[in-house]
C-alpha positions, 0 to 999 in steps of 0.5 A: 445539463445547463438547460436543466439546472440553469446557467451558472448553477453547475459546480465542478469539484473533487469527490473528496478532500485532497488532504490524503493525496500527495501534493505535486507529481512534478516532484517525482523525477525518478518515477517511470515516465509511462506510469507517471502519465497515468497518475494525478496528485493534488496539483494535477487533480486541481488542473483536471477539475479546472479542465472539466469546468472549461469543457476540457478545452485543450487540457484532455489527457485522453492519450494517457488514458488510452495508453494505460488501457492497453498497456501490458504493464497494467494487465497481469494474465495470472491475476485475471485467471486467478480471479476468473477461477474463484468459486463461491466456496473460496470466500468462506472458511472451511470450518466455522469459528467454534471449531477454530476456537477449540483448536486454538485453545488446545494448541495455545492454552490461552487464559480467559483474558489474554493480553498482547501488544499491537503496534511497532516501536519507533525506528532506531537510528541504526535501522534508518541508516541501514535502510538508507544504505540499502536503498542507495545500493551501498549494502547488499540485500543479504546484509540488509536482511541480516541487520533486520534479523539482528534487530528483531532478535534484540527486541522480540520479547517486547515487539517486532521493530518497525522497518520501512513504513508498513504500507510501503514495506508491503507495497514494495513486495507486490507487483502493480505498484509504483513508488514515489520519493517525495509524495508524503501524505497525511496518514493520521494525526501528524503521521505521514507516509509515502503511499504506493500507487496502484497502476495495474493488476496486483499480484504477490511474486513471492512470500511477503512475511516469511522473514518475520517468522524467524522471530518465533524461535526467539520466544516461547510465547505465542506470536501473532502477525498482523498484516493490516497494511494491505487493507490500508493500501487497497483503501487508498487506490481511488485517492492516488490514481487518475480515474478513467 
């Protein structure tokens, strides 16, 4: 390429800002060693750029790429079969929007301009304490779920309480994700999250929001459950994993 653009005119850089990437993978001491070798945070991405600029002299990560490519942890046969069996009709609703609107109005009887509340209340100190105790294995999963249900019962007339960070909450319930401890990244404004890192095929081992539906018994009003976090998770895949 040098003979095309001239010596000294080639600049190697990242494809986008590293603002939304965790700072340093070295601080993740609890992360699985094999998965850790596949990831690159901001510090590692800078090293990769530097390695490319020096023609990969002594800094190749080919071994890690090779291990990841053939690792059984990356490929999920059930996901491959499900993806291969998709038909064109699977990408479209069985009914059009006009039919669904009629059914919705018949069941809910909404006014012309219905109002709702979207978002989450800030976490209470009790919720934070219960989550810390659960992660530290000081309380059982049953006790944790019981506490969440009690909190939902308290505030459901206003809104569902925030549990874990919503991105982390959904990511923890999917396979193919690795979770970090210190890798906080800017989400928006002053908001930061510990975003999950996708390392392989993603699947849903069990139902994700069944617990939340218990709130429908706490109010006579219609309730809508929005799962926006899953879109956020998938949008961030190329910013947290090392490209092949």
